[in-house]
C-alpha positions in Angstrom: -61.7 15.6 26.6 -58.0 13.8 26.5 -55.2 15.3 27.9 -53.5 15.5 24.2 -56.6 16.3 22.3 -55.4 18.1 19.1 -51.4 17.3 19.7 -49.9 15.5 16.7 -47.2 13.3 18.1 -44.0 11.2 16.4 -42.8 8.5 18.3 -39.4 6.6 17.5 -39.1 3.1 18.2 -42.8 3.2 18.6 -43.2 -0.7 17.2 -42.7 -2.3 20.6 -42.0 -1.6 24.4 -42.5 1.5 25.8 -42.6 3.3 22.2 -45.8 1.3 21.6 -47.1 1.4 24.8 -46.6 5.1 24.3 -48.2 5.5 21.3 -51.2 4.0 22.1 -51.7 6.4 25.2 -51.2 9.4 23.1 -53.8 8.2 20.9 -56.1 7.2 23.8 -55.7 10.9 25.2 -56.8 12.4 21.7 -53.4 12.7 19.8 -53.0 12.1 16.1 -49.7 9.3 16.5 -47.1 8.7 13.5 -45.2 5.7 14.3 -41.8 5.4 13.5 -39.4 2.5 13.6 -37.0 0.3 11.7 -39.6 -3.0 11.7 -42.2 -0.8 9.5 -44.3 -4.0 9.6 -44.7 -3.8 13.3 -45.3 0.1 12.8 -47.8 -0.4 10.8 -49.7 -2.9 13.1 -49.4 -0.4 15.8 -50.7 2.6 13.9 -53.6 0.4 12.7 -54.8 0.2 16.0 -54.6 3.6 16.9 -55.8 5.2 13.5 -52.2 6.7 13.3 -49.8 6.6 10.5 -46.7 4.4 10.2 -43.2 5.3 8.5 -39.9 3.3 8.1 -36.8 5.1 9.4 -33.5 4.0 11.2 -32.7 7.0 13.7 -28.9 7.1 12.6 -29.9 8.0 9.4 -30.2 11.8 9.2 -31.8 12.0 5.8 -34.3 8.8 6.1 -35.5 9.9 9.8 -35.9 13.6 8.5 -38.1 12.5 5.5 -40.3 10.7 8.1 -40.8 13.3 10.5 -41.6 15.6 7.2 -43.7 13.0 5.9 -45.7 12.5 9.4 -45.8 16.5 9.9 -47.6 16.4 6.0 -50.1 14.1 7.0 -51.3 15.4 10.4 -50.7 19.0 9.8 -47.8 19.7 11.7 -46.0 18.2 14.8 -46.2 19.3 18.2 -45.1 16.2 20.3 -41.8 14.5 19.5 -41.1 11.2 21.3 -37.5 9.9 20.8 -37.7 6.7 22.2 -35.6 4.3 19.7 -33.0 2.4 21.8 -30.5 -1.0 21.8 -28.3 -2.3 24.4 -25.8 -5.0 25.2 -24.1 -6.5 27.7 -19.9 -7.2 27.5 -17.0 -6.3 29.3 -15.4 -2.7 28.6 -12.4 -3.9 26.6 -14.2 -6.5 24.2 -16.6 -4.3 23.1 -16.2 -4.1 19.1 -15.6 -0.3 18.1 -18.6 -0.8 15.5 -20.6 -2.1 18.3 -19.9 0.5 20.5 -20.7 3.1 17.9 -24.1 1.6 16.9 -25.2 1.8 20.5 -24.0 5.4 20.6 -25.7 6.7 17.5 -29.2 4.8 18.1 -29.3 5.5 21.8 -27.8 9.1 21.8 -26.9 10.8 18.3 -30.4 9.3 17.2 -32.1 11.7 20.0 -30.0 15.0 18.7 -31.2 13.8 14.8 -34.9 13.6 16.3 -34.6 17.2 17.3 -33.3 18.1 14.2 -35.9 16.9 12.6 -38.8 17.8 14.7 -37.9 21.1 15.8 -39.1 23.2 12.8 -42.2 21.7 12.7 -42.9 22.2 16.5 -41.9 25.5 16.0 -44.1 26.1 13.0 -46.9 24.4 14.8 -46.6 26.8 17.5 -44.8 25.0 20.1 -44.8 21.8 21.7 -43.1 19.2 23.8 -39.7 17.1 23.3 -39.1 13.5 25.1 -36.8 11.1 25.1 -35.9 8.0 26.9 -32.7 8.0 29.1 -32.5 5.4 31.5 -31.2 5.1 35.3 -28.0 3.1 33.4 -26.9 6.8 32.6 -27.2 7.8 36.2 -26.6 4.8 38.1 -24.2 2.7 35.9 -23.8 -1.3 36.1 -20.6 -3.3 34.9 -20.8 -4.5 31.2 -23.0 -1.8 29.8 -20.6 1.1 29.2 -21.6 2.1 25.9 -25.6 1.9 27.0 -24.6 3.6 30.1 -22.5 6.7 28.6 -25.3 7.1 25.5 -28.0 7.4 28.4 -26.0 9.9 30.4 -25.7 12.0 27.2 -29.5 12.0 26.8 -30.2 13.6 30.0 -27.2 16.2 29.3 -28.5 16.9 26.0 -32.4 17.2 27.5 -30.8 20.1 29.8 -29.2 21.9 27.2 -32.0 21.9 24.4 -34.7 23.0 27.3 -32.0 26.1 27.9 -32.2 26.6 23.6 -36.0 26.0 23.1 -37.9 27.4 25.9 -40.1 29.2 26.4 -41.9 27.9 22.8 -40.8 24.1 23.5 -40.4 22.1 26.8 -37.9 19.5 26.5 -37.6 16.5 29.0 -36.4 13.0 29.4 -37.7 9.9 31.2 -35.3 7.3 33.2 -36.8 4.0 33.0 -35.7 1.6 35.7 -36.0 -2.6 35.0 -39.1 -2.5 32.6 -40.0 -5.7 31.1 -39.8 -4.9 27.4 -38.2 -6.9 24.2 -34.6 -5.4 25.3 -34.8 -6.7 28.8 -36.9 -9.8 28.6 -33.8 -11.8 26.9 -31.6 -10.9 30.2 -34.5 -12.0 32.2 -35.1 -15.3 30.5 -31.2 -16.1 30.8 -31.3 -15.6 34.5 -34.9 -16.2 35.6 -34.0 -16.1 39.4 -33.1 -12.3 38.8 -36.8 -11.5 38.1 -37.8 -12.1 42.0 -34.8 -10.0 42.6 -35.7 -7.0 40.4 -39.1 -7.6 42.1 -37.4 -7.7 46.1 -35.1 -4.4 45.5 -38.0 -2.5 43.9 -39.7 -0.6 46.9 -43.0 -1.1 44.7 -42.5 -4.5 44.8 -42.6 -5.7 41.0 -40.6 -5.2 37.5 -41.7 -2.1 35.8 -44.2 -2.4 32.5 -44.2 -0.4 29.3 -47.7 1.1 30.4 -45.5 2.4 33.7 -43.1 4.8 31.5 -45.8 5.4 28.9 -48.0 7.2 31.6 -45.3 9.7 32.6 -44.5 10.5 29.0 -48.3 11.4 28.1 -48.1 13.6 31.2 -44.7 15.4 30.0 -46.2 16.3 26.8 -49.8 17.5 28.5 -50.9 20.6 29.6 -50.2 19.2 33.2 -46.3 19.8 32.8 -46.5 23.6 31.6 -44.0 24.3 34.4 -41.9 21.5 33.8 -38.7 21.4 31.3 -35.3 20.4 31.6 -36.1 17.5 33.6 -34.9 13.9 33.4 -38.0 12.0 35.4 -37.2 8.8 37.1 -39.6 6.1 36.3 -38.2 2.8 38.3 -40.2 1.9 41.1 -37.6 3.1 43.5 -35.3 0.7 42.6 -32.2 3.1 42.3 -32.7 3.4 46.3 -30.9 0.2 46.1 -28.2 1.0 43.6 -28.5 0.3 39.6 -31.2 -2.8 40.2 -28.8 -5.0 37.8 -25.2 -4.9 40.1 -24.2 -8.4 40.0 -25.4 -9.3 36.7 -22.5 -8.8 35.0 -20.3 -11.3 37.2 -23.0 -13.7 36.2 -22.8 -13.7 32.9 -19.0 -12.7 32.5 -15.6 -14.0 34.4 -13.7 -11.3 34.2 -10.0 -12.3 34.9 -11.0 -16.1 34.7 
């Protein structure tokens, strides 16, 4: 018997990285899974692997996301789990962020979570209750230079999680996960650009290695399962202990940019 037998889950940003790993783990634990992503071809590949369904949607498009979630609910006979995982990042001196880039990062990483709640909550309530999980980040609590909009958005996700938990309990539990340095499509370019940083990431992490998507996916599955039945409003850090030494990415900004030069 799987931890998520009989559950029906929607995963945004499910075509790659933490989203893909979480969709796979949810399916392994017995859930029906709908994969939502702007890259619908990649989403279909994941869905085929797990006998799920795939939908194209940009999480910043209220009606497009709602249509995808409604379609998923129709196909699965309801929704009991919503994992808001879609995210984007970037690195720039604060005063050099173009307003449209700033707004896009906040729109995807923060407003996209609100829109996910907006689309999923009616279905979860209609199904008798369930779980909302969102991806925050250690950058929201231990920001590093150069990632101001990302850090601001992820701090907002943790605050939104707490507020939503107060609103939606006891029927719906609401939590977030804050990954540390996880090797995904979002972080791999940084590691490749500064290859010596990979060794440092391993060194400053007490558990001795950079994280993998499955490390986060297992926590997501736990939070969605009955094992977490008395947990809500929490932001669970999954970083191998990296934040015991700071943000883990301190100093990278100075290697990429030379402010004041």
